[in-house]
C-alpha positions in Angstrom: 110.7 96.7 128.2 107.0 95.0 128.3 104.1 96.4 127.1 100.0 95.1 127.0 99.2 93.2 123.2 96.0 91.7 122.5 97.4 88.8 120.4 95.9 85.7 118.3 97.4 82.2 118.3 96.7 79.5 116.1 95.6 76.5 118.4 93.5 72.9 118.3 92.6 73.7 114.7 91.6 77.2 116.0 92.4 81.3 116.2 92.7 82.1 120.4 93.3 85.6 121.2 94.4 87.1 124.3 96.4 89.6 126.0 100.0 89.2 126.9 103.2 91.1 127.7 105.4 91.7 124.9 108.7 93.1 124.1 109.2 95.1 120.6 111.9 92.4 119.2 108.7 90.0 118.9 106.9 92.9 116.9 107.1 92.4 112.9 109.8 94.8 111.5 109.3 98.3 111.0 111.4 102.1 110.1 108.6 103.7 112.7 107.8 102.5 116.4 104.6 104.2 118.0 103.6 105.1 121.1 100.1 104.1 120.6 97.4 105.7 122.1 94.2 104.5 120.2 93.7 102.0 118.1 89.7 100.6 116.7 87.5 97.7 116.2 86.4 97.2 112.5 84.1 93.8 110.9 87.5 92.7 110.0 89.3 92.7 113.3 86.5 90.6 114.4 86.6 88.3 111.9 90.4 87.8 112.1 90.7 87.8 115.5 87.9 85.0 116.5 88.9 83.2 113.2 85.4 83.6 111.9 87.1 84.8 108.7 90.7 83.9 107.4 92.0 87.2 107.7 95.1 86.6 109.6 98.3 85.1 107.2 100.5 84.3 110.0 100.8 83.2 113.4 101.1 84.6 116.2 100.0 87.8 115.6 98.5 91.0 117.0 95.6 92.1 115.2 94.5 95.2 114.8 93.8 97.0 111.2 94.2 100.6 112.9 96.3 102.6 114.9 97.1 106.3 116.3 99.9 107.3 118.0 103.5 108.7 118.9 106.3 108.5 117.5 108.9 107.0 119.9 112.0 106.3 117.4 112.1 106.7 113.6 114.9 105.5 111.2 113.1 107.3 108.8 113.8 111.0 108.2 109.6 111.9 107.4 108.9 111.4 110.7 110.0 112.6 114.1 110.4 111.5 117.6 107.6 113.2 119.0 104.9 113.3 116.2 101.4 112.1 116.2 101.0 109.5 113.1 98.6 107.5 112.0 98.3 104.1 110.3 95.6 102.3 108.6 95.0 99.6 106.1 98.5 97.5 104.1 99.3 94.2 106.0 99.0 95.5 109.4 96.7 93.1 111.7 96.5 90.9 109.0 100.6 89.8 108.1 102.3 92.1 110.5 101.3 93.2 113.8 98.6 95.5 114.5 97.2 98.4 116.5 95.9 96.2 120.0 99.5 96.7 121.1 100.9 99.5 123.5 103.4 99.5 120.8 103.7 99.6 116.9 106.1 99.0 114.7 105.5 99.6 111.2 107.4 100.3 107.6 107.5 104.1 107.0 105.7 104.0 103.9 102.5 102.8 106.0 102.5 106.2 108.0 100.6 109.5 107.4 101.3 111.7 109.9 98.4 113.4 111.4 96.6 116.2 110.2 95.9 119.4 111.9 92.7 119.2 113.5 92.6 115.6 114.1 93.5 114.4 117.8 94.4 110.6 117.6 91.1 110.2 119.9 89.5 111.8 116.3 91.6 109.6 113.8 90.6 106.1 115.3 86.9 107.3 115.8 87.2 107.6 112.1 89.4 104.8 111.5 89.4 102.3 108.5 85.4 102.8 108.4 85.3 106.4 108.2 88.3 105.9 105.4 86.2 103.9 103.8 83.5 106.1 103.8 85.4 109.4 102.9 86.6 107.3 100.1 83.2 106.5 98.6 82.3 109.9 98.2 85.7 111.0 96.8 85.4 108.5 94.1 81.1 109.1 93.5 82.3 113.3 93.5 85.0 112.1 91.0 82.0 110.6 89.2 80.4 113.2 88.9 77.7 113.2 92.2 76.7 116.9 93.1 74.4 117.3 96.1 71.8 118.8 93.5 71.4 115.3 92.0 69.1 113.8 94.3 68.6 111.5 97.5 71.8 109.3 98.9 71.4 105.9 100.3 73.3 104.6 102.8 73.0 100.8 104.1 74.2 99.5 107.2 73.6 102.9 108.6 73.9 102.0 112.3 77.6 100.5 111.6 80.8 102.3 111.2 80.8 103.2 107.5 77.5 104.0 107.6 77.0 106.3 111.1 80.4 108.6 109.4 79.2 108.3 106.2 76.0 109.3 106.6 77.4 113.1 109.0 79.8 113.3 105.7 77.4 113.8 103.6 75.2 115.8 105.4 77.9 117.8 105.6 78.6 118.6 102.3 74.7 119.3 101.5 73.3 115.5 100.4 70.2 114.5 101.2 70.6 111.4 102.8 68.1 108.0 103.0 70.0 106.0 105.6 68.8 102.2 105.4 68.5 100.1 108.7 67.6 96.6 109.9 67.3 98.8 113.4 63.8 100.2 113.8 64.8 101.3 117.3 67.6 103.3 116.0 65.8 105.9 113.2 66.3 108.6 115.9 69.8 108.1 116.2 70.4 108.2 112.1 68.2 111.4 112.4 70.5 113.2 114.6 73.5 111.8 112.7 71.7 114.2 109.4 69.2 111.5 107.8 66.5 113.1 105.7 64.7 109.9 106.1 65.2 106.8 107.5 64.4 103.2 105.8 63.9 99.9 107.6 65.1 96.8 106.1 62.4 95.4 107.4 59.6 94.1 105.2 61.0 96.5 102.5 60.0 95.0 99.2 62.9 94.5 96.7 60.9 93.8 93.8 62.1 91.2 91.3 62.2 92.6 87.4 65.9 93.6 86.3 65.0 97.4 86.6 62.6 98.6 89.1 61.6 102.2 90.0 64.7 104.8 89.9 65.0 106.1 93.4 68.8 106.8 94.4 71.3 109.7 93.5 74.1 107.2 94.5 74.7 104.5 97.2 77.6 104.0 100.0 76.8 99.9 100.4 78.8 98.2 103.0 76.7 95.8 103.1 77.0 94.0 100.0 74.6 90.7 98.5 70.8 91.0 98.5 71.0 95.0 99.2 73.8 95.6 97.1 72.1 93.5 93.9 68.3 95.3 95.3 70.3 99.2 94.7 71.2 98.2 91.5 67.7 98.0 90.5 66.8 101.1 91.5 69.3 103.7 91.0 68.7 106.5 88.4 70.8 106.6 85.4 74.2 107.0 85.4 74.2 106.8 89.6 77.1 105.8 91.1 77.3 102.6 94.2 80.0 102.6 96.0 80.6 99.4 97.7 83.2 98.5 100.5 81.4 95.6 102.5 80.1 91.9 102.6 77.9 91.9 105.9 75.0 90.8 104.1 76.8 88.1 101.7 79.5 88.1 98.7 77.2 87.1 96.1 75.4 89.5 94.0 72.8 88.5 91.9 71.5 91.0 89.6 71.9 91.7 85.5 73.9 93.7 83.3 70.5 96.1 82.4 71.4 98.5 85.2 75.0 98.8 84.1 74.1 98.9 79.8 70.3 100.6 80.2 70.8 103.6 82.8 74.2 103.5 82.9 74.8 102.8 87.1 78.6 102.8 88.3 79.9 99.8 91.1 82.8 101.7 92.4 84.7 98.9 94.2 85.8 100.9 97.6 89.9 99.5 98.7 90.5 101.4 101.5 93.7 98.0 102.3 96.2 99.2 99.6 94.7 102.7 98.7 98.0 105.0 97.1 100.0 106.8 99.5 98.9 110.5 97.8 96.0 109.8 97.5 95.7 107.6 101.6 97.4 111.5 102.8 94.8 113.8 100.5 91.8 111.9 102.2 93.0 112.1 105.7 93.6 116.2 104.8 90.0 115.9 103.9 89.0 114.4 107.1 90.4 117.0 108.9 88.4 119.8 107.3 85.4 119.5 105.2 84.7 115.6 105.5 85.5 115.7 109.3 82.4 114.1 111.2 80.7 116.5 113.6 79.1 114.1 116.4 82.0 111.7 116.4 81.6 111.4 120.1 78.2 110.3 119.9 79.4 107.5 117.5 82.4 106.3 119.4 82.0 104.4 122.6 85.6 103.6 124.5 87.1 100.5 125.4 90.4 98.7 126.7 92.4 95.6 125.5 89.9 93.7 127.9 87.0 95.2 126.3 87.7 93.5 122.7 86.3 90.4 122.9 82.5 91.3 123.8 83.1 94.2 121.2 83.9 91.5 118.6 81.0 89.4 119.6 78.9 92.5 118.9 79.8 93.2 115.9 79.7 89.4 114.5 75.4 90.2 115.9 74.6 92.9 114.0 74.3 94.4 117.0 77.0 97.1 116.9 75.9 100.7 116.9 78.6 102.8 115.4 82.4 102.5 116.5 84.4 101.5 118.9 87.5 103.5 120.2 89.9 101.0 121.9 92.3 103.1 124.2 96.2 102.1 124.8 
């Protein structure tokens, strides 16, 4: 039996990806075989499949760091044929054949049973981006954040992490400010639950080590100068959940926000999140953290649409999530 897969190859000193016919024996080893229903497109996927980032660690490889579908066969008693499951993170789509194929084979320890309340489409509309947003909120609340603390800012607000974080925070009663460089998307962001929208264009970030305190917390998927500005404008004891680098990897700040205002910089890693926490967060994503406007932020594509989706993400022109129907 053959099936369609979008596979990346190392050719002529670069990365080239295309749709091929594959067989199960060609896939990376694993205990569980999944008939894939949906995958998704993250910024990391765009970097990997185009070679813009050194993400893929072996070639040829099927990219795609997310997948959801139905178990076809399992050598592990925890999962049974016909069960709906999802997989995100670990080496999926990086060093292990990933989600951009009609069949996926993975180690059982990577698999999460699909929680009641989520469809496979929902799971991939959320995907790594939404899982990252949820981890950000969970870790900030562990560090004392409550809705009464004050406004929470979400940067990169029209992206995957941003659009999902806004919905989750608003549903939990937080007053959300969305920061975006897309001035034509303000109404869209308000429709997701943003109370205020701040334009990145012309934003005066200041140059002092400490600026006026404005934010009780921040979900930051941008990094770079934006993250540096956040460190200078947080309220006392406020957490920043840092998960992205679209604005750059270098952060130029001082120790003063941390030692004079007690600012908490929380690194959010969805890849190697421990299994017990991973399962607990996905349960919450099916419950109190479930985004209420998934249909409004999800655009369904097929494997053929992946190159255009990658280009859109890398150009900074994405709005919400690309969900790949398999």
